[in-house]
N, C-alpha and C positions, 0 to 999 in steps of 0.2 A: 473173303480173304479172313475176316474179326470178326471171332462171339464172344458177346460179355450176355451172360443170362444170369441173369437173378442173384448177383454175386452180395455177399455179405461179410463184411470183412470189420472189425472189433481193433482198435490200437490203444492200447494204454486206458482201458477200461473205456473208452470213447469209440461209440460206432461210428466207423467214416463211410461205410456202404451199404444199403440196405435193400436189395431187392434192384439192385444197378446192372440195367442192362441197357445194353446199345451193339450196334449192328454193323461194320464195317465192311463195304463191296470194295473190288480191285478198282485200282484208280482213284478214288476219292482220297481227295486231303481236306482231311479232320484239324479244325482246332482245338485242343481239349485247354476252359477255362473256369475258369473258378475264382474267389477270394483266397488268398493265402491262406493253408494250414486247410485245406477244403480236402487234399488226398491226391492232387493231380499226378503228383511223383508217385505217391504210393501206388496208384494204379498203371502206372507205366511197370513197374516192378513185380505187381500181380501178374500182370499180363507174360512180363519176361520169364515168368517162374523163379524169380528171386523169392515172392513170400505167395505164400499159401492163401485162397479165402479159405473163410469159415464156412459159407455155403455157398451153392452155388456154381456156375462152372464157365471156364474161359479155354477157346480153341482157338487155334489158330490154319489156316489150310495147308495141307500136308505139301512138303516140299516147297515152302517158300523160304526164302533168302532174309530174314533180318536181319536191319541195320542199327546201329546206334552207336554214340560216342563214347569210345572207351571213357570210364569213368578219372582212370591215371594217365595224365601227361607224360608222351612219348620223350624220351631223353636216348643220350649216350652220345658213341661217334656217328651214329645214321644221321643223315643229312634228311630236312624234309621229303625234300623230291623221291628219295629210295625208300622211308616210310609208306608214302602213300602210294608209291608204287608198290609196294608187298601188301597192302591189301587187294589187291585183285585176286584172290589164291589160287582161283584157276588159272589165270593168266601165268603167275610165278610159276605153277605146276608144271602146267605143260611148256613153258619155255626151258624149264631143266631140262625135262624128260627128251625135247627134241636133238638136243645137247647130246644126249647118253646112249639113247634107242639104238639098238643095232639093227631092226628090223622096217626095211625103206617104205614096208605097207603102215606099220605103225608111226612113221614120221610124216608120211604124206596124211594119215589120220589125223595126226597132230596140227598138222600147218593149217590142214582145213578148219579145223575148230577154232585154230587162230584166227585163221581168216574170219569165222563169222562172230567171234566175238570183238572183232575189229582191237585184235592186241599189239598192229602196228600201231597205232594211233594215244597208245596209252600214255607215252612219255608227253605226248603235248595235251593230252587229256588232264593227266596228273599239273601240270605245270601251268595249265589256263587257271584248272580250281585254286591252284596258290597265290598265281598272281590274283585274282579275284578277293581273296583273301590277306592280300597286304605283303604274299612274300615277292619281291625281284625278283630276276637270275640268279644274282649273287645270292640276295638270302636263302634261296631255294637249297646252295649247294654246302650249306654251311652245316657243322656237326650241331646235333637239338640241345644237346649240353649245355650251349653256348645264350641260349634263348629261356625269357622269364615263363614263368607258367603260363600267364593269358597267352604266349605266341604258342606256346608247345599244343596249347588246346585246340589251336586254329591247325593247326597239323593236325588231329586226331579227329577235328573235324571234314577238313580235308579227304583224309582216307577213308572215311565213313561215306561221305559225298561220292568219292571216284569209286568204290565198290560195287556202285550202283545196285544195290540190294531191290527186291520186290519191295517189302516192306519196312519204311524208313520211320523209326522215332527220334525226336529230337525233344530235348528240353530246355528252354532257355537258349535257344542257338545264338542269340544276337549277346550273352553277357560279356563275354569276353572280347566283342567286337567293338571296333570305330565304326562312325556315320558311313564310312566308303564303304570298308566290307560289308556291311548290312545292307546299303542299297543293293551291293551285287550280289549278298545271299538271296535277296526277296526275287531280285530278278529269277535267278538260278533256281530256287525252288518253283516258281510260278510254273516256270517250264518243265520242273519233274517229272518221268514218265511213270513213276509210280506209284505208291498208296502211299500217303502221310500222314501220321500221328504227331503233330506239334503243339507243345506249350508253350505258348509265348505270350507276354505282358505287352509287345509291340502291336500294336494298332494296325499300324500298316503293312505291316507284315504279314496279319491275320487277313484284311482286306484283300491285300492282292493277290496271297496265295490259297487260301483255302476255299472251299467249294459247300462245308460243312462246319456247324460249329456244335461241341458236346459240351454241353454245362453241367458242371458237379451241382447242385443244388438239394440240399438237405439230404446226402447221402444216395441221389437217386442221378444218375446218367437222363439228360434231355437232350433230342436231338433239335437241332434244326437248320432248316436248308440255307444257305447263302454263305456271305462273310460275317463279320464281326459287327458292321454295323446294321445289315440286315437282323443278325440274334438281337443287337439291341433292339431296333425298333421291335421288332414281333414280339419280345420278350416284354415289352413296356405297354404293349398296347391287351397281350392277355393277361399282366396283370391290374390293366387298368378295367378288364371286361369284369374281373372274378371280384376286383372290389366293390365295382358296382350291383354283382351282384349278391354280395354279402351284404350290399347297405339296403337292399330289396328287400332281404330272407330277415334283415333283422329290424326293418319296417312292419313286416309281414308280422314276424311273432311278438311286435308291440301291441300289434292292432288287436291279434286274436287274445293275444293276454288280458288286454285291459277289458274286452267284452267278458273274458272268463272271469276278472275281478272284480266285475259290476253284476253279473247276474249270475253268480253260484249260490249265493243264499236265494234267490227267487224261484219259489217251486214252478214258475211257467216258463222260465228259461233253463234251469236245471240241464236237461236232456241236450238244450242245444251246446250250453258250456260245457258238459260233459265230452260232446260231441267234438270241440275245439279242441278240448284239452289233448284228446287220441290225437288229431292231427298235428301240432307240436309236436308230442313224440314220434308221431312218423317223419316228420320232418330232419330231425334229429340236430344235434347239436352246429350251430353255425359255426362256420372257422373261418376266420379274421385272415386278410391276407396280410402274411409279415414278411415285409422287406429287411432286407440287411441291413445293418447299420450304418449311415452314411458315413465314408471316412471323411476329416476335418484337415485342413492346413489355412490358418487364418495369421498373415504373415504380419506386426504392427509396423505401422507406418513412422517412419522418423520424421524428426523434423525438416523444413527443409534450408539448405544450402544452397550459396550462388554460384552459377557455373562458373568452370569447371569444376571436379569434385577430383577428378586427377589426371593429369598429364605428363607422359616419358616424351624425351626429347633426347632423338640419336641415342637408345638403349641400346645395350648389349647384354646380355645375359646367358649364364651356363652357368657351370659346376666347377671350380679349380681353375684350371687355364682354360679348359674347354667349352667355348663360344658357342651355345645352343641357336640365340637369335642374338641380331646383328641391325642395327638400323633402326631400330624401333621409335615410329613415331603414333602417338594415341591420344585421344582426345575423350573424357568420359563424362556426360554429363548424366544428373538425376533421374532423367527421363529416359535415359538409352535402355534398351534391349537387346543385347549383343550377343552371337552365335559364334563360339572358336570352332571352324570347319578344319579340317585337314589330317593326314593319314597320322597314324598313334606312333609314337617316337618323332614328331616333326617337331614338338614344341609347342603345344596347345598346355600341358600341363605347366610346365617351365614360367610361360607367362601368367598363369595365373597365379603361381606360387610369389611371382615380381609384385602381380597388384594388389596380392592378399597381405605383402609385408613379409612371406615367410622367406623370401628370397632375394637379395639383395642384388643392384645392377653392376654389372663389370665395369662399365661405360657409361654415362649420360647421365640424364639431370629426371630424376621422378619428383613430382610436384602434387601434394595432396594441403587440403586445410587442415589446421591441428583435432578440429571437432570433427573429421570425416571420422568414422564408425565402418568396420568392414566384417563381413560376415563371408565363412570359409567351408565350404561344404568338399573334403574328400572323399574320394571310392572308398580310404581304408579308415576313416573315423569310425565306421560302427564297430570294427577289431577292437576299439582301443576304451569301448565304456567297461569298465568296471566289473565284472560277472556277477558279483554280490551284492550289489549296489542297484537301489530302486529306481527310478524313474523321478520320483523325487525327489531322492540322497542326490542324484548327479544336476537337478537343477537346484537345489538348495544349497549346495557348494559355490556355484559360481553367482547366487543370489544374495550373501550370507544377512543382507543388512534388513533384506524384504522380509514382510510375515508371510507365515504359511498358505495363508488366504491366497495372497499375490501368484505365490509359486506356483500353487497348482490352479490358477486364473489361466498363466502363461503356458502352462502342458495342456489345460481344454480345449487350448488353442488349434492343437495338433493332435487331437482325440483322444488325450491321454484322462479318462475321467477318473473317478474315485480308487474304482478295481484297478485298471491297469496303469496308474501311477504309484501302484504300490509293488510289484510285479519287478524281484529283481531282472537284471537285462539278462542275466542266463536264460530267461524264460521267456524274454520276448524274442517275437518274430523278428524275421529277417527285414520286413518290412516298417516294424513297430521300432526297430532300433532306428531305422533309417529318419524316420517322423521324430525319433526324439533327438538325435543331431543337428535334425532342421531346427527343432526348439530350443536347443540350447544353443546354438549360433545367433540366433535372433531375441537374445533375451533382452537387451541392451536396444533393439529397434535401429538394424543399421542402414546408413543410406545406399550400400552397396554390397550388394551380394553374391560374391562366387562360386557357381555350383557345379562343380565336378563330377558329372555322371550321377547324379543325383535319383536318379530312377531306377538303378540295378536291384534293386530288393523289392520295388515297389510293384504291385499289380494295377492292373489298368483302372480300375476305379479309383486307387489312391494316385495315378499319375494324372487322370482327369482334373482330381481335386486339386494337382499344384499344380496345374494351367490356371486352370481358376484363381487361385492365390496367388502366380506368378501378375496375371494380367489386373488385377485391380492394385497390388502394391504399388506404393507409390517414390520407393526407392530403384536405383539402379541394380539390371538385371548381367550379369556375366556370364553364360551358359555352354558349357561342354558334354554333351551329351548325342546317345551312336539311335537316339528316338526321333525318326524324322517328325511325326506326329506335333511331337512338343515342341521340338524343333520350330515347326511351321505356324504353331499355335500362337509362340509365346514373342520370338524375335523377330525384331524388324530390322535389323541391320545386321550381315554376314560378312566376320572377318575368317581372312586364311590365311594360315601358319604354314607355311612349305618352303625349302629346300633355304631355311636360316632366314625369312623375311613373314612380315606381316603386312596383311595386304587388305584393302577393302574389294569386296565382291560389291559388283553391280550386278545383281538380280535374287533371284527368290532360291529355294530348294531346288526346285525343279528347272531354271536355269542349270545349277551346280551339277545336279546328276548328268545332265548334257555335257557339259565341259568335261567331265569328270570320263562319261563313254567316249564321246572323239579325242579324249587323248590317249584309250586304251588303258584306264587305271580299273574302270571295271567292263571285262567283258561281257558281253549280253549275252543271257540267255540262250537266244537261237543261234550263238556261235559253234560254228561244228566242233569245234575242239572244246566246247565245255559243256555238251550234252552225250547224250550217249546216242552212238551214232551204228546202227546194225541195219545194212540191205533187208538180210533176211527177214530178221523180226518186222520188219516195216512191212513185206510183203506177207508174213504170215499173220499180222495183225488186222491187215485188211481182209483176207477170210475171214478170219476169227468174227470179224463185227460181223459178218454177212451169217456166218452159222449162229451167234448169239441175238440177231434182232430179234426172231420170235420169242424167244425167253425173254430180251428185255421188256418187250412190249408187253407180256403179262404181270413183269414186276410194274410197269409204269400202271398199266390198266387196275391192278390191287391198291395202288398208292394214293389212285383218283377216287377209287371205290372209296379207300378207307377217307381221305378229305373230307367224300360228300356225306359220310356215314356221321363226321366227327362235326360238321356244318348243322347237320338234322340235330343233334345229340345237343348241341349247345339254343340252337334255336325251339328246340321241346322245354329246356332246362327253364331257357329265359320264360317263357310261355310258363311255367308251373311256376317261378316266380310272382309272378305277377298277381297283388293281390285282388284286380279285379276280377282274375276268376274265377275265385273263391265265392264271390258275391253272387254269380251266374249259377247257372244249372249244377246239378251233384253230376251228371251224371258226362257233363265236359269234363271234369276233371278226373272222372275215373276212366274216360278214354285217352286222355293222356297221358294217365300213369300206365295203361295197359301199354300204349304207342313204346312209352320209356322201355318200357320192359322188355319188349318186342324188338326193340333197337339196339339194348345190350346183348341182345342174343345173336344179332347181325352184325353187331360189331368184332366179337368175340370170333366169329367165324371170319370175318373179312381179314381180320388181324391174322389169325392161321393161314390163310391162303395167302397174306402177303410176307407171313417167313416163308412159307414154302417156297412162293416163287423165287424170293432172294436167294435162299440153299438151292434150287435147281439151276438156277445162274449162276450163282457161285461154284458148282461141281463140274458146272461145263465150262466155268472160264480157266479151273483148274487143269484141264487140258492140255490148255496151254503151256502147262511148265515144262 
């Protein structure tokens, strides 16, 4: 389906990819992961032809229909439903031709094709996808010009899903979604019938949807079978093994060098010392395992306050004369970890502004102690940073009486060491800007932190660091997030905001997901209206599976051979790294070196056989188009 072969790409004097290789077979769902700035979005542009590699080759199987979310949000007088229906260009063209074609035979052919592509289910499928992304029936039929950019991007996503491409590219598809739409999209993609390449920092989505992970590591693409948890475990095991091998090699080098240093000057041992020097040269330089720098979050703990730290009695909140929330009654204590649930537009952010003091109540009573300090993180705050000020200058302005060492120490809690603390905001990544805002809001050790979508610009490692920091923080947390993993790991209470009311939810996130499904707010991915339904394609798929079975068997056999040879290679390398080997007969070392050379040749041949088997399978599968 997709082949990336030895791609080299330089950007701004920096090598992003060097010898990057990845092959994606039809039907695979691949998660593309890596630290922010590693080149994930750039790789998408290279694959789609928007940028050209400096070397190497990227090929997509002929006649493959590629789908990606439009970069510009749709607008104008068109409704969301009309825009989504228009995305299936074949259906639109056939319907238009059916109305105008004078030839009865041609009309019959058109209607036959319309039946084949299930054109009659188009409106129902489009409506189901829009509903899953948060548009009720009335919202589906209002002009797009009345929607915000985030909601219009949801329409763009819906259009891409409705078009049913063979190869679907998604770059952070949950960024514009709330939790409810994220849960729906995860289920929908889990049942997606085509090939998927997705960039996402949502651990739950990567676990529930993908069956393969491609990790950008040092400019290369390293593929792992399984979902994200499997990738993380496998990679950790590989790094542990590599670290142990490095340690053994360094110990071996130390012993050899010690022998040389002791006996080089002695005539009786000079030949042996020279032999060991040659052994060191043949070993080559030891390569240490370099792990990526850990992301840091460390929230300062506040001084204790007697409970409750904040209460609202019979509160009404809104804007102008428009009430958004009514009859709000709540209590917050220092040890509370509360997640606000509810679709976008129901009032979660309004409640967060009331709690933070940025919005007053229209009616009712809010009580809090005078010493209460509140930290508030809003989605848009990263955009309000001064582009030409460094992280240090931003922090120093809020801590005018503090010594420079204290300012820098607080920035260090959030990963801003000397080099990054002195970089202007315009040159910080999105994740670094989010960390800077978190550092700014916690400078005075707040008793209550209100976090409205804090993970939008954070990669998976940063999200894990944020989760760990929140779990040891000793103040109260109010969390609004579309990241299910963060909510499940941090929150011990769930509040639901809907229909103008706030209520406690008695259950966990799994219970809430079931509640949404039962109420029809998240159509299941196996819903006939939500998934492709083509009788002819299903019948053809059964025949194609039988036709492709022998080729698939060849691929599996080649993969098993590669795995066996890699295990043999690891065993040989471990044996050669054992210092005890070199205290024995020289013939044993020679034999292992010979075996290593033969094994390298076998590996090269096996890799060629694996690639040939994959290409034969893909070429045969291409006949399905």
